[in-house]
MARSEDREN-882929 format. One record per residue (C-alpha): x, y, z. Coordinates in nm, 2 decimals, always signed. Example, Ala and Ser with C-alpha at 12.3 -4.5 7.8 and 13.67 -1.06 7.14 Angstrom:
2
     east    north       up
    +1.23    -0.45    +0.78
    +1.37    -0.11    +0.71
//
This chain:
299
     east    north       up
    -0.47    +0.01    -1.72
    -0.56    +0.10    -1.37
    -0.76    -0.15    -1.18
    -1.02    -0.09    -0.89
    -1.06    -0.15    -0.51
    -1.38    -0.30    -0.41
    -1.49    -0.22    -0.07
    -1.79    -0.40    +0.07
    -1.91    -0.19    +0.34
    -2.26    -0.27    +0.34
    -2.43    -0.54    +0.58
    -2.55    -0.89    +0.48
    -2.41    -0.89    +0.12
    -2.35    -1.17    -0.08
    -2.07    -1.23    -0.36
    -2.03    -1.47    -0.60
    -1.88    -1.55    -0.92
    -2.09    -1.46    -1.23
    -2.01    -1.51    -1.60
    -1.65    -1.47    -1.52
    -1.67    -1.20    -1.28
    -1.72    -1.12    -0.94
    -2.10    -1.01    -0.86
    -2.21    -0.84    -0.53
    -2.56    -0.86    -0.43
    -2.81    -0.75    -0.15
    -3.18    -0.91    -0.14
    -3.14    -1.06    -0.47
    -3.03    -0.78    -0.68
    -2.69    -0.75    -0.82
    -2.51    -0.44    -0.77
    -2.20    -0.46    -0.96
    -1.94    -0.69    -1.09
    -1.61    -0.60    -1.15
    -1.22    -0.65    -1.23
    -1.04    -0.59    -0.93
    -0.70    -0.52    -0.81
    -0.79    -0.61    -0.39
    -1.11    -0.60    -0.21
    -1.16    -0.43    +0.12
    -1.43    -0.58    +0.38
    -1.57    -0.40    +0.61
    -1.95    -0.46    +0.62
    -2.09    -0.73    +0.84
    -2.29    -1.06    +0.78
    -2.12    -1.10    +0.47
    -2.22    -1.46    +0.23
    -1.94    -1.58    +0.01
    -1.91    -1.88    -0.23
    -1.63    -2.11    -0.27
    -1.61    -2.01    -0.65
    -1.60    -1.63    -0.56
    -1.29    -1.67    -0.36
    -1.13    -1.92    -0.57
    -1.19    -1.65    -0.90
    -1.00    -1.39    -0.67
    -0.72    -1.60    -0.60
    -0.69    -1.65    -0.96
    -0.67    -1.32    -1.04
    -0.41    -1.23    -0.78
    -0.68    -1.02    -0.62
    -0.58    -0.98    -0.19
    -0.91    -0.97    +0.05
    -0.84    -0.80    +0.32
    -1.05    -0.78    +0.58
    -1.09    -0.47    +0.84
    -1.20    -0.47    +1.19
    -1.25    -0.16    +1.44
    -1.15    +0.18    +1.33
    -1.08    +0.03    +0.99
    -0.74    -0.11    +1.05
    -0.67    -0.47    +0.90
    -0.77    -0.77    +1.11
    -0.70    -1.05    +0.85
    -0.60    -1.14    +0.48
    -0.68    -1.38    +0.23
    -0.41    -1.43    -0.04
    -0.32    -1.64    -0.36
    -0.08    -1.98    -0.33
    +0.03    -1.92    -0.65
    +0.10    -1.56    -0.81
    +0.37    -1.62    -1.06
    +0.53    -1.89    -1.29
    +0.84    -1.90    -1.14
    +0.72    -1.85    -0.79
    +0.93    -2.15    -0.63
    +1.25    -2.00    -0.72
    +1.21    -1.66    -0.67
    +1.10    -1.71    -0.33
    +1.39    -1.95    -0.28
    +1.61    -1.62    -0.36
    +1.41    -1.42    -0.17
    +1.44    -1.64    +0.14
    +1.84    -1.67    +0.09
    +1.87    -1.31    +0.07
    +2.21    -1.21    +0.29
    +2.15    -0.97    +0.60
    +2.37    -0.72    +0.44
    +2.11    -0.73    +0.13
    +1.82    -0.69    +0.33
    +1.96    -0.40    +0.52
    +2.06    -0.21    +0.24
    +1.71    -0.28    +0.12
    +1.55    -0.12    +0.39
    +1.77    +0.15    +0.39
    +1.67    +0.29    +0.05
    +1.30    +0.23    +0.15
    +1.35    +0.47    +0.46
    +1.54    +0.72    +0.23
    +1.27    +0.75    -0.02
    +0.97    +0.74    +0.23
    +1.18    +1.04    +0.45
    +1.22    +1.22    +0.11
    +0.84    +1.16    -0.01
    +0.75    +1.33    +0.33
    +0.97    +1.62    +0.30
    +0.78    +1.65    -0.06
    +0.42    +1.67    +0.06
    +0.54    +1.93    +0.31
    +0.71    +2.10    +0.04
    +0.43    +2.09    -0.19
    +0.22    +2.26    +0.11
    +0.49    +2.50    +0.14
    +0.59    +2.37    +0.48
    +1.00    +2.38    +0.56
    +1.09    +2.05    +0.53
    +1.51    +2.12    +0.54
    +1.53    +1.88    +0.88
    +1.33    +1.58    +0.70
    +1.55    +1.65    +0.37
    +1.90    +1.63    +0.62
    +1.78    +1.31    +0.76
    +1.70    +1.13    +0.44
    +2.05    +1.19    +0.36
    +2.17    +1.02    +0.61
    +2.02    +0.67    +0.66
    +2.28    +0.42    +0.68
    +2.21    +0.08    +0.57
    +1.94    -0.13    +0.82
    +1.88    +0.25    +0.95
    +2.06    +0.18    +1.28
    +2.03    +0.57    +1.39
    +1.63    +0.52    +1.36
    +1.60    +0.81    +1.11
    +1.23    +0.68    +1.03
    +1.09    +0.74    +1.36
    +1.30    +1.10    +1.42
    +1.16    +1.17    +1.06
    +0.82    +1.07    +1.18
    +0.83    +1.31    +1.47
    +0.90    +1.61    +1.28
    +0.66    +1.51    +1.02
    +0.32    +1.45    +1.14
    +0.32    +1.78    +1.35
    +0.43    +2.02    +1.08
    +0.16    +1.82    +0.87
    -0.15    +1.76    +1.05
    -0.05    +1.98    +1.36
    +0.11    +1.99    +1.70
    -0.16    +1.77    +1.89
    -0.19    +1.51    +1.64
    -0.07    +1.19    +1.77
    -0.05    +0.86    +1.49
    -0.28    +0.62    +1.71
    -0.43    +0.35    +1.48
    -0.72    +0.32    +1.80
    -0.81    +0.70    +1.70
    -1.10    +0.82    +1.52
    -1.06    +1.18    +1.28
    -0.72    +1.16    +1.05
    -0.63    +0.85    +1.19
    -0.88    +0.66    +1.08
    -0.87    +0.82    +0.75
    -0.50    +0.74    +0.76
    -0.59    +0.34    +0.86
    -0.84    +0.32    +0.56
    -0.60    +0.47    +0.31
    -0.30    +0.22    +0.44
    -0.51    -0.05    +0.42
    -0.62    +0.00    +0.07
    -0.25    +0.11    -0.03
    -0.12    -0.25    +0.17
    -0.34    -0.48    -0.02
    -0.26    -0.34    -0.39
    +0.10    -0.36    -0.27
    +0.07    -0.71    -0.16
    -0.12    -0.81    -0.50
    +0.23    -0.63    -0.65
    +0.44    -0.90    -0.43
    +0.27    -1.15    -0.52
    +0.23    -1.09    -0.92
    +0.58    -1.08    -0.86
    +0.66    -1.45    -0.75
    +0.77    -1.33    -0.43
    +0.59    -1.41    -0.06
    +0.46    -1.14    +0.09
    +0.51    -1.24    +0.48
    +0.93    -1.32    +0.37
    +1.02    -0.90    +0.48
    +1.32    -0.71    +0.45
    +1.28    -0.57    +0.76
    +0.92    -0.56    +0.96
    +0.90    -0.84    +1.18
    +0.56    -0.96    +1.31
    +0.47    -1.36    +1.36
    +0.10    -1.28    +1.28
    +0.17    -1.04    +0.99
    +0.14    -1.24    +0.68
    +0.17    -0.89    +0.46
    +0.53    -0.80    +0.63
    +0.70    -0.74    +0.32
    +0.39    -0.56    +0.19
    +0.47    -0.31    +0.52
    +0.81    -0.28    +0.35
    +0.72    -0.17    +0.03
    +0.46    +0.08    +0.08
    +0.68    +0.28    +0.28
    +0.77    +0.52    +0.00
    +0.41    +0.56    -0.03
    +0.26    +0.60    +0.26
    +0.29    +1.03    +0.22
    +0.08    +0.95    -0.08
    -0.22    +0.86    +0.14
    -0.08    +1.14    +0.39
    -0.17    +1.42    +0.12
    -0.52    +1.26    +0.05
    -0.57    +1.25    +0.43
    -0.44    +1.66    +0.45
    -0.66    +1.75    +0.16
    -0.98    +1.58    +0.31
    -0.94    +1.70    +0.67
    -0.86    +2.06    +0.51
    -1.21    +2.03    +0.36
    -1.42    +1.93    +0.70
    -1.37    +1.54    +0.62
    -1.34    +1.37    +0.93
    -1.47    +1.03    +0.84
    -1.42    +0.71    +0.64
    -1.73    +0.72    +0.51
    -1.70    +1.03    +0.36
    -1.34    +1.00    +0.20
    -1.29    +0.65    +0.13
    -1.35    +0.71    -0.22
    -1.08    +0.99    -0.23
    -0.86    +0.72    -0.03
    -0.89    +0.48    -0.30
    -0.85    +0.71    -0.59
    -0.51    +0.76    -0.45
    -0.42    +0.44    -0.62
    -0.47    +0.62    -0.96
    -0.22    +0.88    -0.88
    +0.03    +0.97    -1.13
    +0.38    +0.96    -1.08
    +0.69    +1.08    -1.29
    +0.91    +0.77    -1.40
    +1.18    +0.75    -1.60
    +0.94    +0.60    -1.86
    +0.69    +0.82    -1.83
    +0.37    +0.90    -1.62
    +0.23    +0.59    -1.45
    -0.03    +0.54    -1.16
    +0.08    +0.43    -0.81
    -0.02    +0.09    -0.89
    +0.15    +0.01    -1.15
    +0.50    +0.22    -0.98
    +0.43    +0.00    -0.71
    +0.45    -0.28    -0.95
    +0.79    -0.20    -1.07
    +0.92    -0.17    -0.70
    +0.82    -0.52    -0.68
    +0.96    -0.67    -0.96
    +1.30    -0.47    -0.92
    +1.31    -0.61    -0.62
    +1.28    -1.00    -0.74
    +1.57    -0.86    -0.93
    +1.78    -0.78    -0.66
    +1.72    -1.10    -0.47
    +1.81    -1.30    -0.78
    +2.14    -1.11    -0.89
    +2.24    -1.04    -0.55
    +2.24    -0.68    -0.64
    +2.02    -0.43    -0.47
    +1.89    -0.17    -0.76
    +1.55    -0.08    -0.69
    +1.30    +0.11    -0.91
    +1.14    +0.45    -0.74
    +0.97    +0.66    -0.95
    +1.18    +1.00    -1.01
    +0.89    +1.18    -0.82
    +0.82    +1.09    -0.50
    +0.47    +1.25    -0.46
    +0.20    +1.25    -0.73
    +0.22    +1.48    -0.98
    -0.09    +1.64    -1.16
    -0.11    +1.55    -1.50
    -0.29    +1.22    -1.63
    -0.08    +0.90    -1.60
    -0.01    +0.73    -1.94
    -0.08    +0.37    -1.85
//
C-alpha cells in the first residue's frame, strides 16, 4: 500500500496526535488525519505537540521543512528505524571506498539511462545520453553525470533553461518535487536500518540526508517528466502543481516482481544497499523500467 505525503502549506496550523493518528487543526476545526510516508512543511506559524513529533518518529516518518522557493532547509528524522540498526550502520560506516565508488557508478549509470528514457518517451533523440550511460566508470571520475545534465536539460525544458534552485517556474516545481522524493527516500533509508547522512558520494557537513541524495538520483527523471507535463499544460507555480508532484510517488514501475509504486521501488533499492554493505558485494535492486509505465501497480 502506498502511503501519503502531507504538505502543511497553510499558515497557523496546529498539529497533534489524536487516537493514534496525526491530527491537523486550524482554529479548533480538525481538517485531516493520515497515515503518512512523509511530512512537508511550507506554511508559517505552525505549532506542534511533542506527542505529534514523537508519533511521526515512531512511524519512521521524516518531517522536511521548506524554505524560500520550496527548497529544503531542515529535516526531523527518527533515531531508531530498524531493529538491527546498530549492526547495519556499522557495516555502512565500514564500507570501503572502492565499494562506495562502485555503488555511485551504478546510481549514475541508471540516472542517465532514466534521463534517456524520459527523452525516448517524448520522442526526443537520446542517443548521446545512452552512450554516456554505458561509459560511466567506478566513482564517475569523468563526471558523466554533469555531461549528461548539459545535454538533457536543454532537450527537456528548452535551450534557455538553466537548473537554478533560486529561480521560479520550472525550477521551483523541480525543487518541490525533489523535496518530496527526498523525504520518501529518507524514510526508505531509515526503515532499512541505514543512516541517511552516511553517503556513498554526496559530501556536505550540514546535509543530514546525503545518502538520500545519492539513492534518489535514478528517480529524479520521474519528477522531471512530471514537471515537463505540468509546464506544457501551462502550470508553472508550485501551488498549482503540488498534487501532481506528490502523486509521482505512486507512479508505477515495472520490476522483476511485477508492477510496483515508486515508494516501494525506492525501499527495495535501500534494502539492497543494506545487503550490499553487509555482504561486501554490490548488488542493487533497480526496476526493469527506469521511468513510470502506464499501468496500475500491484502493491
